[in-house]
A tleap script that builds the chain and sets N, CA, C and O, in Angstrom:
source leaprc.protein.ff14SB
mol = sequence {
  NMET GLU VAL GLY ARG PRO ALA ALA GLY ARG
  ARG SER ASN LEU SER GLN ILE ASN VAL THR
  PRO LEU VAL ASP VAL MET LEU VAL LEU LEU
  ILE ILE PHE MET VAL THR ALA PRO MET LEU
  ASP GLN GLY VAL GLU VAL ASN LEU PRO GLU
  VAL ALA GLU ALA PRO GLY LEU PRO ALA GLN
  GLN GLU PRO LEU VAL VAL THR LEU GLN ARG
  ASP GLY GLN VAL LEU ILE GLY LYS ALA ARG
  ILE ASP ASP LEU ASN LYS LEU GLY PRO VAL
  ILE GLN GLN ALA LEU LYS GLY LYS PRO ASP
  ARG GLU VAL PHE LEU GLU ALA ASP GLN LYS
  VAL ALA TYR GLY ARG VAL VAL GLN VAL MET
  ALA ALA VAL LYS LYS ALA GLY VAL GLU THR
  LEU GLY MET VAL THR GLN LEU PRO GLU CGLU
}
set mol.1.N position { 144.143 156.252 80.633 }
set mol.1.CA position { 143.110 155.310 80.316 }
set mol.1.C position { 142.492 154.820 81.617 }
set mol.1.O position { 143.208 154.525 82.575 }
set mol.2.N position { 141.172 154.732 81.655 }
set mol.2.CA position { 140.462 154.274 82.849 }
set mol.2.C position { 140.390 152.764 82.855 }
set mol.2.O position { 140.346 152.115 81.810 }
set mol.3.N position { 140.380 152.231 84.044 }
set mol.3.CA position { 140.288 150.793 84.189 }
set mol.3.C position { 138.837 150.387 83.974 }
set mol.3.O position { 137.935 151.051 84.484 }
set mol.4.N position { 138.594 149.317 83.235 }
set mol.4.CA position { 137.247 148.827 83.014 }
set mol.4.C position { 136.599 149.404 81.779 }
set mol.4.O position { 135.530 148.946 81.376 }
set mol.5.N position { 137.204 150.378 81.178 }
set mol.5.CA position { 136.654 150.951 79.955 }
set mol.5.C position { 137.530 150.524 78.788 }
set mol.5.O position { 138.752 150.455 78.920 }
set mol.6.N position { 136.913 150.237 77.647 }
set mol.6.CA position { 137.723 149.854 76.497 }
set mol.6.C position { 138.515 151.049 75.971 }
set mol.6.O position { 138.148 152.210 76.154 }
set mol.7.N position { 139.590 150.713 75.327 }
set mol.7.CA position { 140.429 151.761 74.744 }
set mol.7.C position { 139.643 152.471 73.645 }
set mol.7.O position { 138.731 151.895 73.051 }
set mol.8.N position { 139.995 153.691 73.389 }
set mol.8.CA position { 139.303 154.480 72.386 }
set mol.8.C position { 139.404 153.787 71.027 }
set mol.8.O position { 140.481 153.347 70.625 }
set mol.9.N position { 138.276 153.694 70.327 }
set mol.9.CA position { 138.267 153.099 69.003 }
set mol.9.C position { 137.973 151.599 69.026 }
set mol.9.O position { 137.750 151.006 67.971 }
set mol.10.N position { 137.967 150.989 70.176 }
set mol.10.CA position { 137.642 149.573 70.268 }
set mol.10.C position { 136.211 149.399 70.729 }
set mol.10.O position { 135.682 150.217 71.481 }
set mol.11.N position { 135.591 148.325 70.269 }
set mol.11.CA position { 134.214 148.024 70.682 }
set mol.11.C position { 134.258 146.964 71.766 }
set mol.11.O position { 135.114 146.080 71.753 }
set mol.12.N position { 133.354 147.059 72.675 }
set mol.12.CA position { 133.273 146.019 73.703 }
set mol.12.C position { 132.248 144.977 73.260 }
set mol.12.O position { 131.252 145.315 72.621 }
set mol.13.N position { 132.489 143.725 73.597 }
set mol.13.CA position { 131.562 142.642 73.269 }
set mol.13.C position { 130.595 142.445 74.424 }
set mol.13.O position { 130.993 142.280 75.577 }
set mol.14.N position { 129.332 142.466 74.087 }
set mol.14.CA position { 128.313 142.207 75.084 }
set mol.14.C position { 127.766 140.807 74.834 }
set mol.14.O position { 127.290 140.505 73.739 }
set mol.15.N position { 127.835 139.964 75.839 }
set mol.15.CA position { 127.335 138.602 75.699 }
set mol.15.C position { 125.907 138.555 76.204 }
set mol.15.O position { 125.654 138.675 77.403 }
set mol.16.N position { 124.996 138.383 75.297 }
set mol.16.CA position { 123.589 138.284 75.655 }
set mol.16.C position { 122.988 137.108 74.893 }
set mol.16.O position { 123.326 136.857 73.736 }
set mol.17.N position { 122.099 136.400 75.561 }
set mol.17.CA position { 121.418 135.279 74.927 }
set mol.17.C position { 120.149 135.800 74.276 }
set mol.17.O position { 119.378 136.537 74.891 }
set mol.18.N position { 119.941 135.410 73.031 }
set mol.18.CA position { 118.733 135.789 72.327 }
set mol.18.C position { 117.664 134.743 72.654 }
set mol.18.O position { 117.766 133.601 72.206 }
set mol.19.N position { 116.651 135.113 73.422 }
set mol.19.CA position { 115.626 134.166 73.866 }
set mol.19.C position { 114.424 134.116 72.929 }
set mol.19.O position { 113.511 133.319 73.148 }
set mol.20.N position { 114.403 134.928 71.919 }
set mol.20.CA position { 113.258 134.943 71.011 }
set mol.20.C position { 113.021 133.591 70.340 }
set mol.20.O position { 111.874 133.145 70.311 }
set mol.21.N position { 114.030 132.914 69.800 }
set mol.21.CA position { 113.772 131.592 69.207 }
set mol.21.C position { 113.291 130.577 70.251 }
set mol.21.O position { 112.458 129.724 69.945 }
set mol.22.N position { 113.805 130.665 71.462 }
set mol.22.CA position { 113.378 129.757 72.523 }
set mol.22.C position { 111.901 129.968 72.863 }
set mol.22.O position { 111.158 129.006 73.058 }
set mol.23.N position { 111.492 131.210 72.929 }
set mol.23.CA position { 110.090 131.520 73.207 }
set mol.23.C position { 109.202 131.025 72.070 }
set mol.23.O position { 108.116 130.502 72.320 }
set mol.24.N position { 109.644 131.181 70.839 }
set mol.24.CA position { 108.873 130.706 69.691 }
set mol.24.C position { 108.681 129.189 69.747 }
set mol.24.O position { 107.580 128.689 69.517 }
set mol.25.N position { 109.735 128.477 70.048 }
set mol.25.CA position { 109.644 127.012 70.130 }
set mol.25.C position { 108.703 126.606 71.260 }
set mol.25.O position { 107.894 125.694 71.089 }
set mol.26.N position { 108.796 127.260 72.395 }
set mol.26.CA position { 107.936 126.921 73.530 }
set mol.26.C position { 106.463 127.199 73.216 }
set mol.26.O position { 105.593 126.423 73.612 }
set mol.27.N position { 106.179 128.273 72.522 }
set mol.27.CA position { 104.794 128.562 72.157 }
set mol.27.C position { 104.256 127.523 71.178 }
set mol.27.O position { 103.097 127.120 71.279 }
set mol.28.N position { 105.079 127.092 70.241 }
set mol.28.CA position { 104.645 126.047 69.308 }
set mol.28.C position { 104.365 124.756 70.064 }
set mol.28.O position { 103.354 124.102 69.807 }
set mol.29.N position { 105.240 124.375 70.992 }
set mol.29.CA position { 105.014 123.167 71.787 }
set mol.29.C position { 103.747 123.284 72.629 }
set mol.29.O position { 102.999 122.315 72.763 }
set mol.30.N position { 103.505 124.445 73.189 }
set mol.30.CA position { 102.300 124.666 73.982 }
set mol.30.C position { 101.049 124.478 73.122 }
set mol.30.O position { 100.088 123.842 73.553 }
set mol.31.N position { 101.060 125.020 71.933 }
set mol.31.CA position { 99.912 124.873 71.032 }
set mol.31.C position { 99.719 123.413 70.644 }
set mol.31.O position { 98.587 122.932 70.592 }
set mol.32.N position { 100.805 122.704 70.374 }
set mol.32.CA position { 100.701 121.280 70.015 }
set mol.32.C position { 100.075 120.494 71.161 }
set mol.32.O position { 99.187 119.674 70.928 }
set mol.33.N position { 100.515 120.727 72.388 }
set mol.33.CA position { 99.948 120.010 73.531 }
set mol.33.C position { 98.494 120.382 73.774 }
set mol.33.O position { 97.693 119.531 74.163 }
set mol.34.N position { 98.144 121.645 73.547 }
set mol.34.CA position { 96.753 122.059 73.742 }
set mol.34.C position { 95.832 121.398 72.714 }
set mol.34.O position { 94.683 121.081 73.022 }
set mol.35.N position { 96.329 121.193 71.512 }
set mol.35.CA position { 95.514 120.580 70.466 }
set mol.35.C position { 95.402 119.070 70.672 }
set mol.35.O position { 94.332 118.498 70.463 }
set mol.36.N position { 96.491 118.419 71.078 }
set mol.36.CA position { 96.478 116.969 71.190 }
set mol.36.C position { 95.917 116.453 72.511 }
set mol.36.O position { 95.509 115.294 72.569 }
set mol.37.N position { 95.878 117.246 73.559 }
set mol.37.CA position { 95.406 116.778 74.869 }
set mol.37.C position { 93.960 116.258 74.825 }
set mol.37.O position { 93.698 115.206 75.408 }
set mol.38.N position { 93.023 116.925 74.176 }
set mol.38.CA position { 91.661 116.367 74.133 }
set mol.38.C position { 91.569 115.056 73.365 }
set mol.38.O position { 90.631 114.289 73.579 }
set mol.39.N position { 92.512 114.781 72.482 }
set mol.39.CA position { 92.485 113.545 71.709 }
set mol.39.C position { 92.975 112.350 72.516 }
set mol.39.O position { 92.803 111.208 72.089 }
set mol.40.N position { 93.578 112.590 73.668 }
set mol.40.CA position { 94.114 111.520 74.489 }
set mol.40.C position { 93.065 110.904 75.388 }
set mol.40.O position { 93.397 110.116 76.273 }
set mol.41.N position { 91.823 111.242 75.181 }
set mol.41.CA position { 90.736 110.697 75.985 }
set mol.41.C position { 90.667 109.204 75.757 }
set mol.41.O position { 90.341 108.738 74.665 }
set mol.42.N position { 90.982 108.455 76.814 }
set mol.42.CA position { 90.965 107.007 76.692 }
set mol.42.C position { 89.673 106.485 77.265 }
set mol.42.O position { 89.134 107.029 78.228 }
set mol.43.N position { 89.194 105.444 76.673 }
set mol.43.CA position { 87.978 104.839 77.176 }
set mol.43.C position { 86.854 104.950 76.167 }
set mol.43.O position { 87.006 105.515 75.084 }
set mol.44.N position { 85.736 104.399 76.554 }
set mol.44.CA position { 84.576 104.335 75.695 }
set mol.44.C position { 83.453 105.071 76.409 }
set mol.44.O position { 83.360 105.024 77.636 }
set mol.45.N position { 82.615 105.740 75.661 }
set mol.45.CA position { 81.509 106.493 76.235 }
set mol.45.C position { 80.474 105.534 76.810 }
set mol.45.O position { 79.861 104.756 76.080 }
set mol.46.N position { 80.288 105.599 78.117 }
set mol.46.CA position { 79.336 104.752 78.813 }
set mol.46.C position { 78.581 105.622 79.803 }
set mol.46.O position { 79.180 106.440 80.502 }
set mol.47.N position { 77.273 105.448 79.864 }
set mol.47.CA position { 76.445 106.165 80.819 }
set mol.47.C position { 76.430 105.371 82.121 }
set mol.47.O position { 75.613 104.465 82.286 }
set mol.48.N position { 77.330 105.707 83.047 }
set mol.48.CA position { 77.492 104.942 84.277 }
set mol.48.C position { 76.350 105.213 85.246 }
set mol.48.O position { 75.774 106.301 85.247 }
set mol.49.N position { 76.021 104.211 86.079 }
set mol.49.CA position { 75.005 104.439 87.101 }
set mol.49.C position { 75.516 105.424 88.148 }
set mol.49.O position { 76.716 105.502 88.412 }
set mol.50.N position { 74.598 106.167 88.734 }
set mol.50.CA position { 74.961 107.172 89.728 }
set mol.50.C position { 74.658 106.646 91.124 }
set mol.50.O position { 73.582 106.099 91.368 }
set mol.51.N position { 75.605 106.813 92.034 }
set mol.51.CA position { 75.411 106.464 93.435 }
set mol.51.C position { 75.897 107.626 94.281 }
set mol.51.O position { 76.847 108.322 93.921 }
set mol.52.N position { 75.227 107.826 95.422 }
set mol.52.CA position { 75.570 108.962 96.278 }
set mol.52.C position { 76.977 108.820 96.845 }
set mol.52.O position { 77.755 109.773 96.822 }
set mol.53.N position { 77.307 107.636 97.353 }
set mol.53.CA position { 78.623 107.437 97.926 }
set mol.53.C position { 78.968 105.959 97.848 }
set mol.53.O position { 78.146 105.100 98.169 }
set mol.54.N position { 80.165 105.678 97.428 }
set mol.54.CA position { 80.606 104.288 97.343 }
set mol.54.C position { 82.077 104.232 97.720 }
set mol.54.O position { 82.838 105.135 97.373 }
set mol.55.N position { 82.487 103.182 98.425 }
set mol.55.CA position { 83.905 103.088 98.776 }
set mol.55.C position { 84.746 102.808 97.542 }
set mol.55.O position { 84.345 102.035 96.673 }
set mol.56.N position { 85.888 103.424 97.467 }
set mol.56.CA position { 86.769 103.235 96.329 }
set mol.56.C position { 87.784 102.150 96.603 }
set mol.56.O position { 88.082 101.837 97.755 }
set mol.57.N position { 88.311 101.582 95.537 }
set mol.57.CA position { 89.359 100.576 95.646 }
set mol.57.C position { 90.694 101.244 95.346 }
set mol.57.O position { 90.830 101.921 94.327 }
set mol.58.N position { 91.681 101.063 96.220 }
set mol.58.CA position { 92.994 101.637 95.915 }
set mol.58.C position { 93.658 100.842 94.791 }
set mol.58.O position { 93.650 99.611 94.803 }
set mol.59.N position { 94.227 101.547 93.833 }
set mol.59.CA position { 94.870 100.882 92.693 }
set mol.59.C position { 96.351 101.248 92.692 }
set mol.59.O position { 96.710 102.425 92.667 }
set mol.60.N position { 97.208 100.226 92.718 }
set mol.60.CA position { 98.642 100.470 92.687 }
set mol.60.C position { 99.117 100.675 91.251 }
set mol.60.O position { 100.053 101.437 91.009 }
set mol.61.N position { 98.489 100.011 90.320 }
set mol.61.CA position { 98.865 100.112 88.916 }
set mol.61.C position { 97.642 100.542 88.117 }
set mol.61.O position { 96.542 100.689 88.649 }
set mol.62.N position { 97.868 100.735 86.838 }
set mol.62.CA position { 96.749 101.049 85.948 }
set mol.62.C position { 95.864 99.807 85.850 }
set mol.62.O position { 96.324 98.763 85.388 }
set mol.63.N position { 94.599 99.903 86.278 }
set mol.63.CA position { 93.741 98.711 86.292 }
set mol.63.C position { 93.253 98.346 84.891 }
set mol.63.O position { 93.228 99.175 83.981 }
set mol.64.N position { 92.872 97.090 84.750 }
set mol.64.CA position { 92.266 96.623 83.514 }
set mol.64.C position { 90.782 96.966 83.583 }
set mol.64.O position { 90.115 96.636 84.564 }
set mol.65.N position { 90.268 97.617 82.565 }
set mol.65.CA position { 88.873 98.058 82.557 }
set mol.65.C position { 88.111 97.285 81.487 }
set mol.65.O position { 88.477 97.295 80.311 }
set mol.66.N position { 87.041 96.614 81.920 }
set mol.66.CA position { 86.126 95.932 81.009 }
set mol.66.C position { 84.886 96.808 80.912 }
set mol.66.O position { 84.298 97.168 81.932 }
set mol.67.N position { 84.485 97.153 79.694 }
set mol.67.CA position { 83.357 98.039 79.475 }
set mol.67.C position { 82.204 97.265 78.856 }
set mol.67.O position { 82.392 96.508 77.904 }
set mol.68.N position { 81.019 97.460 79.399 }
set mol.68.CA position { 79.797 96.852 78.872 }
set mol.68.C position { 78.918 97.994 78.385 }
set mol.68.O position { 78.368 98.752 79.184 }
set mol.69.N position { 78.789 98.109 77.062 }
set mol.69.CA position { 78.046 99.218 76.478 }
set mol.69.C position { 76.547 98.956 76.513 }
set mol.69.O position { 76.099 97.844 76.794 }
set mol.70.N position { 75.785 99.999 76.223 }
set mol.70.CA position { 74.324 99.927 76.248 }
set mol.70.C position { 73.773 98.839 75.331 }
set mol.70.O position { 72.778 98.193 75.661 }
set mol.71.N position { 74.414 98.635 74.185 }
set mol.71.CA position { 73.936 97.622 73.241 }
set mol.71.C position { 74.407 96.211 73.597 }
set mol.71.O position { 74.136 95.272 72.849 }
set mol.72.N position { 75.109 96.042 74.729 }
set mol.72.CA position { 75.537 94.729 75.183 }
set mol.72.C position { 76.929 94.333 74.725 }
set mol.72.O position { 77.397 93.243 75.055 }
set mol.73.N position { 77.605 95.200 73.965 }
set mol.73.CA position { 78.960 94.902 73.496 }
set mol.73.C position { 79.945 94.980 74.658 }
set mol.73.O position { 79.839 95.857 75.515 }
set mol.74.N position { 80.901 94.061 74.679 }
set mol.74.CA position { 81.923 94.012 75.720 }
set mol.74.C position { 83.237 94.475 75.106 }
set mol.74.O position { 83.622 94.024 74.028 }
set mol.75.N position { 83.926 95.388 75.809 }
set mol.75.CA position { 85.204 95.899 75.344 }
set mol.75.C position { 86.228 95.819 76.465 }
set mol.75.O position { 85.906 96.023 77.635 }
set mol.76.N position { 87.453 95.522 76.093 }
set mol.76.CA position { 88.588 95.636 77.009 }
set mol.76.C position { 89.466 96.721 76.425 }
set mol.76.O position { 90.079 96.540 75.373 }
set mol.77.N position { 89.523 97.845 77.109 }
set mol.77.CA position { 90.149 99.023 76.515 }
set mol.77.C position { 89.279 99.464 75.360 }
set mol.77.O position { 88.132 99.860 75.564 }
set mol.78.N position { 89.805 99.403 74.151 }
set mol.78.CA position { 89.002 99.707 72.962 }
set mol.78.C position { 88.822 98.477 72.081 }
set mol.78.O position { 88.238 98.555 71.000 }
set mol.79.N position { 89.335 97.334 72.558 }
set mol.79.CA position { 89.215 96.085 71.795 }
set mol.79.C position { 87.870 95.438 72.083 }
set mol.79.O position { 87.509 95.217 73.239 }
set mol.80.N position { 87.145 95.141 71.035 }
set mol.80.CA position { 85.805 94.558 71.162 }
set mol.80.C position { 85.897 93.044 71.286 }
set mol.80.O position { 86.622 92.396 70.530 }
set mol.81.N position { 85.159 92.479 72.244 }
set mol.81.CA position { 85.095 91.040 72.444 }
set mol.81.C position { 83.701 90.592 72.029 }
set mol.81.O position { 82.710 90.973 72.653 }
set mol.82.N position { 83.623 89.782 70.974 }
set mol.82.CA position { 82.324 89.372 70.449 }
set mol.82.C position { 81.711 88.195 71.207 }
set mol.82.O position { 80.488 88.079 71.286 }
set mol.83.N position { 82.542 87.331 71.759 }
set mol.83.CA position { 82.056 86.127 72.415 }
set mol.83.C position { 82.502 86.134 73.870 }
set mol.83.O position { 83.685 86.331 74.150 }
set mol.84.N position { 81.573 85.923 74.805 }
set mol.84.CA position { 81.927 85.910 76.220 }
set mol.84.C position { 82.878 84.767 76.556 }
set mol.84.O position { 83.614 84.858 77.538 }
set mol.85.N position { 82.882 83.713 75.781 }
set mol.85.CA position { 83.813 82.616 76.018 }
set mol.85.C position { 85.256 83.039 75.755 }
set mol.85.O position { 86.183 82.447 76.306 }
set mol.86.N position { 85.454 84.057 74.918 }
set mol.86.CA position { 86.794 84.559 74.623 }
set mol.86.C position { 87.250 85.607 75.643 }
set mol.86.O position { 88.428 85.962 75.686 }
set mol.87.N position { 86.318 86.101 76.462 }
set mol.87.CA position { 86.654 87.149 77.423 }
set mol.87.C position { 87.659 86.655 78.454 }
set mol.87.O position { 88.605 87.369 78.786 }
set mol.88.N position { 87.467 85.443 78.965 }
set mol.88.CA position { 88.362 84.893 79.980 }
set mol.88.C position { 89.810 84.816 79.526 }
set mol.88.O position { 90.689 85.335 80.214 }
set mol.89.N position { 90.092 84.175 78.372 }
set mol.89.CA position { 91.486 84.108 77.919 }
set mol.89.C position { 92.107 85.483 77.637 }
set mol.89.O position { 93.298 85.686 77.874 }
set mol.90.N position { 91.308 86.417 77.137 }
set mol.90.CA position { 91.840 87.760 76.866 }
set mol.90.C position { 92.217 88.439 78.180 }
set mol.90.O position { 93.260 89.088 78.264 }
set mol.91.N position { 91.375 88.296 79.205 }
set mol.91.CA position { 91.677 88.896 80.515 }
set mol.91.C position { 92.903 88.232 81.118 }
set mol.91.O position { 93.767 88.917 81.665 }
set mol.92.N position { 92.995 86.910 81.028 }
set mol.92.CA position { 94.161 86.205 81.571 }
set mol.92.C position { 95.449 86.687 80.909 }
set mol.92.O position { 96.465 86.876 81.578 }
set mol.93.N position { 95.400 86.884 79.600 }
set mol.93.CA position { 96.584 87.375 78.883 }
set mol.93.C position { 96.923 88.806 79.305 }
set mol.93.O position { 98.096 89.143 79.467 }
set mol.94.N position { 95.906 89.644 79.483 }
set mol.94.CA position { 96.145 91.038 79.862 }
set mol.94.C position { 96.697 91.152 81.276 }
set mol.94.O position { 97.466 92.069 81.563 }
set mol.95.N position { 96.319 90.237 82.162 }
set mol.95.CA position { 96.760 90.292 83.557 }
set mol.95.C position { 98.020 89.467 83.806 }
set mol.95.O position { 98.493 89.381 84.939 }
set mol.96.N position { 98.550 88.874 82.772 }
set mol.96.CA position { 99.742 88.037 82.925 }
set mol.96.C position { 100.894 88.878 83.472 }
set mol.96.O position { 101.238 89.921 82.916 }
set mol.97.N position { 101.476 88.412 84.556 }
set mol.97.CA position { 102.611 89.108 85.154 }
set mol.97.C position { 102.238 90.205 86.132 }
set mol.97.O position { 103.126 90.822 86.719 }
set mol.98.N position { 100.961 90.467 86.325 }
set mol.98.CA position { 100.540 91.486 87.289 }
set mol.98.C position { 100.256 90.808 88.625 }
set mol.98.O position { 99.505 89.834 88.680 }
set mol.99.N position { 100.852 91.315 89.701 }
set mol.99.CA position { 100.643 90.673 91.001 }
set mol.99.C position { 99.217 90.834 91.527 }
set mol.99.O position { 98.656 89.897 92.095 }
set mol.100.N position { 98.641 91.995 91.345 }
set mol.100.CA position { 97.259 92.202 91.793 }
set mol.100.C position { 96.339 92.002 90.601 }
set mol.100.O position { 96.347 92.792 89.657 }
set mol.101.N position { 95.568 90.967 90.652 }
set mol.101.CA position { 94.685 90.613 89.536 }
set mol.101.C position { 93.334 91.271 89.771 }
set mol.101.O position { 92.379 90.630 90.207 }
set mol.102.N position { 93.274 92.582 89.468 }
set mol.102.CA position { 92.018 93.291 89.660 }
set mol.102.C position { 91.535 93.871 88.336 }
set mol.102.O position { 92.319 94.279 87.479 }
set mol.103.N position { 90.215 93.890 88.207 }
set mol.103.CA position { 89.562 94.387 86.993 }
set mol.103.C position { 88.438 95.313 87.426 }
set mol.103.O position { 87.748 95.050 88.410 }
set mol.104.N position { 88.260 96.399 86.685 }
set mol.104.CA position { 87.135 97.305 86.916 }
set mol.104.C position { 86.122 97.094 85.800 }
set mol.104.O position { 86.490 96.983 84.630 }
set mol.105.N position { 84.845 97.041 86.166 }
set mol.105.CA position { 83.760 96.839 85.204 }
set mol.105.C position { 82.956 98.118 85.094 }
set mol.105.O position { 82.372 98.586 86.071 }
set mol.106.N position { 82.931 98.679 83.892 }
set mol.106.CA position { 82.096 99.841 83.580 }
set mol.106.C position { 80.903 99.335 82.796 }
set mol.106.O position { 81.041 98.928 81.642 }
set mol.107.N position { 79.738 99.357 83.410 }
set mol.107.CA position { 78.534 98.882 82.731 }
set mol.107.C position { 77.547 100.030 82.613 }
set mol.107.O position { 77.277 100.726 83.592 }
set mol.108.N position { 77.015 100.225 81.431 }
set mol.108.CA position { 76.008 101.252 81.207 }
set mol.108.C position { 74.790 100.939 82.073 }
set mol.108.O position { 74.429 99.776 82.255 }
set mol.109.N position { 74.160 101.990 82.606 }
set mol.109.CA position { 73.034 101.758 83.515 }
set mol.109.C position { 71.802 101.213 82.815 }
set mol.109.O position { 70.889 100.739 83.490 }
set mol.110.N position { 71.739 101.261 81.510 }
set mol.110.CA position { 70.592 100.748 80.758 }
set mol.110.C position { 70.755 99.284 80.347 }
set mol.110.O position { 69.835 98.694 79.782 }
set mol.111.N position { 71.931 98.689 80.631 }
set mol.111.CA position { 72.171 97.293 80.264 }
set mol.111.C position { 71.373 96.389 81.204 }
set mol.111.O position { 71.252 96.666 82.397 }
set mol.112.N position { 70.835 95.315 80.651 }
set mol.112.CA position { 70.066 94.366 81.455 }
set mol.112.C position { 70.964 93.743 82.526 }
set mol.112.O position { 72.134 93.444 82.286 }
set mol.113.N position { 70.392 93.559 83.692 }
set mol.113.CA position { 71.128 93.022 84.831 }
set mol.113.C position { 71.720 91.648 84.505 }
set mol.113.O position { 72.839 91.347 84.920 }
set mol.114.N position { 70.999 90.833 83.784 }
set mol.114.CA position { 71.478 89.504 83.426 }
set mol.114.C position { 72.761 89.551 82.615 }
set mol.114.O position { 73.651 88.722 82.804 }
set mol.115.N position { 72.859 90.518 81.714 }
set mol.115.CA position { 74.071 90.655 80.894 }
set mol.115.C position { 75.257 91.068 81.765 }
set mol.115.O position { 76.375 90.597 81.555 }
set mol.116.N position { 75.019 91.940 82.732 }
set mol.116.CA position { 76.085 92.365 83.642 }
set mol.116.C position { 76.589 91.165 84.442 }
set mol.116.O position { 77.797 90.991 84.607 }
set mol.117.N position { 75.668 90.341 84.936 }
set mol.117.CA position { 76.044 89.163 85.715 }
set mol.117.C position { 76.827 88.174 84.860 }
set mol.117.O position { 77.763 87.545 85.352 }
set mol.118.N position { 76.458 88.026 83.579 }
set mol.118.CA position { 77.199 87.134 82.686 }
set mol.118.C position { 78.646 87.603 82.525 }
set mol.118.O position { 79.579 86.800 82.573 }
set mol.119.N position { 78.817 88.894 82.337 }
set mol.119.CA position { 80.169 89.440 82.181 }
set mol.119.C position { 80.947 89.284 83.482 }
set mol.119.O position { 82.124 88.925 83.459 }
set mol.120.N position { 80.300 89.550 84.620 }
set mol.120.CA position { 80.974 89.386 85.912 }
set mol.120.C position { 81.414 87.937 86.112 }
set mol.120.O position { 82.515 87.686 86.601 }
set mol.121.N position { 80.569 86.995 85.741 }
set mol.121.CA position { 80.913 85.573 85.880 }
set mol.121.C position { 82.094 85.210 84.984 }
set mol.121.O position { 82.971 84.450 85.394 }
set mol.122.N position { 82.121 85.746 83.768 }
set mol.122.CA position { 83.229 85.465 82.855 }
set mol.122.C position { 84.536 86.053 83.392 }
set mol.122.O position { 85.597 85.443 83.257 }
set mol.123.N position { 84.455 87.231 83.998 }
set mol.123.CA position { 85.651 87.861 84.570 }
set mol.123.C position { 86.154 87.042 85.753 }
set mol.123.O position { 87.352 86.780 85.860 }
set mol.124.N position { 85.262 86.640 86.629 }
set mol.124.CA position { 85.649 85.840 87.793 }
set mol.124.C position { 86.205 84.483 87.375 }
set mol.124.O position { 87.135 83.971 87.999 }
set mol.125.N position { 85.636 83.901 86.319 }
set mol.125.CA position { 86.088 82.612 85.811 }
set mol.125.C position { 87.511 82.707 85.268 }
set mol.125.O position { 88.233 81.711 85.230 }
set mol.126.N position { 87.913 83.903 84.848 }
set mol.126.CA position { 89.266 84.127 84.329 }
set mol.126.C position { 90.302 84.184 85.446 }
set mol.126.O position { 91.495 84.316 85.173 }
set mol.127.N position { 89.861 84.085 86.705 }
set mol.127.CA position { 90.800 84.081 87.822 }
set mol.127.C position { 91.049 85.446 88.424 }
set mol.127.O position { 92.045 85.640 89.122 }
set mol.128.N position { 90.169 86.395 88.171 }
set mol.128.CA position { 90.327 87.735 88.723 }
set mol.128.C position { 89.987 87.700 90.202 }
set mol.128.O position { 88.947 87.171 90.594 }
set mol.129.N position { 90.874 88.270 91.030 }
set mol.129.CA position { 90.677 88.252 92.470 }
set mol.129.C position { 89.772 89.397 92.933 }
set mol.129.O position { 88.954 89.216 93.834 }
set mol.130.N position { 89.918 90.562 92.323 }
set mol.130.CA position { 89.134 91.731 92.721 }
set mol.130.C position { 88.420 92.295 91.504 }
set mol.130.O position { 89.045 92.623 90.496 }
set mol.131.N position { 87.096 92.403 91.614 }
set mol.131.CA position { 86.288 92.981 90.540 }
set mol.131.C position { 85.588 94.207 91.101 }
set mol.131.O position { 84.749 94.091 91.994 }
set mol.132.N position { 85.926 95.372 90.587 }
set mol.132.CA position { 85.334 96.624 91.041 }
set mol.132.C position { 84.321 97.133 90.037 }
set mol.132.O position { 84.525 97.042 88.826 }
set mol.133.N position { 83.224 97.670 90.554 }
set mol.133.CA position { 82.199 98.261 89.692 }
set mol.133.C position { 82.422 99.779 89.653 }
set mol.133.O position { 82.528 100.423 90.697 }
set mol.134.N position { 82.492 100.333 88.461 }
set mol.134.CA position { 82.729 101.766 88.286 }
set mol.134.C position { 81.392 102.492 88.262 }
set mol.134.O position { 80.487 102.120 87.516 }
set mol.135.N position { 81.275 103.526 89.082 }
set mol.135.CA position { 80.073 104.366 89.120 }
set mol.135.C position { 80.497 105.817 89.054 }
set mol.135.O position { 81.689 106.120 89.001 }
set mol.136.N position { 79.527 106.713 89.056 }
set mol.136.CA position { 79.826 108.139 89.076 }
set mol.136.C position { 78.917 108.817 90.075 }
set mol.136.O position { 77.845 108.310 90.406 }
set mol.137.N position { 79.357 109.971 90.554 }
set mol.137.CA position { 78.542 110.738 91.496 }
set mol.137.C position { 77.368 111.369 90.760 }
set mol.137.O position { 77.501 111.737 89.593 }
set mol.138.N position { 76.221 111.501 91.423 }
set mol.138.CA position { 75.065 112.131 90.748 }
set mol.138.C position { 75.323 113.611 90.502 }
set mol.138.O position { 75.974 114.292 91.295 }
set mol.139.N position { 74.802 114.079 89.400 }
set mol.139.CA position { 74.921 115.503 89.067 }
set mol.139.C position { 73.922 116.276 89.887 }
set mol.139.O position { 72.759 115.889 89.997 }
set mol.140.N position { 74.374 117.361 90.457 }
set mol.140.CA position { 73.470 118.148 91.318 }
set mol.140.C position { 73.117 119.455 90.691 }
set mol.140.O position { 72.369 120.238 91.275 }
savepdb mol mol.pdb
quit
C-alpha cells in the first residue's frame, strides 16, 4: 500500500466550500444597494446661485442646513417652517449639544433678496455663530 493513497475500496473525502450560495447572496445585496442608493438623496431641490470661486467652510460634523425655496418656503432638512418666528427655536433645538453652532443656508437664486436677509436674521437671532451660504460652480 502506498503512503498518502486511500486503501482500495475506500473513498477519500474532499473538503471544498461551495461558494455558489455566497455569490447568490452577494449579488442580491448588490442589486438591493443599487436600487436603494438613488433614493437616499437627502435635501430639497434648490436652484443655487453660481459663483466662480468661493472659500469653503471646514465642517467637523454634519452641518444644519436651512433651505429657502423659490416660493419663499423655509425648510430645515425636510421639515417645513411656516413662520419665521418659529425658525429660531427650531434651530436652537437642532443645535442643542453641538459645540460648533454653524448653519448652512441654501437659497434659490430666484428668491427675493429681502426674504434671504429675513431668514439670515432669524438664524443669527437663534444664536448661530457661523452662517455659511451654499453655492455651486457654474456649468461650463
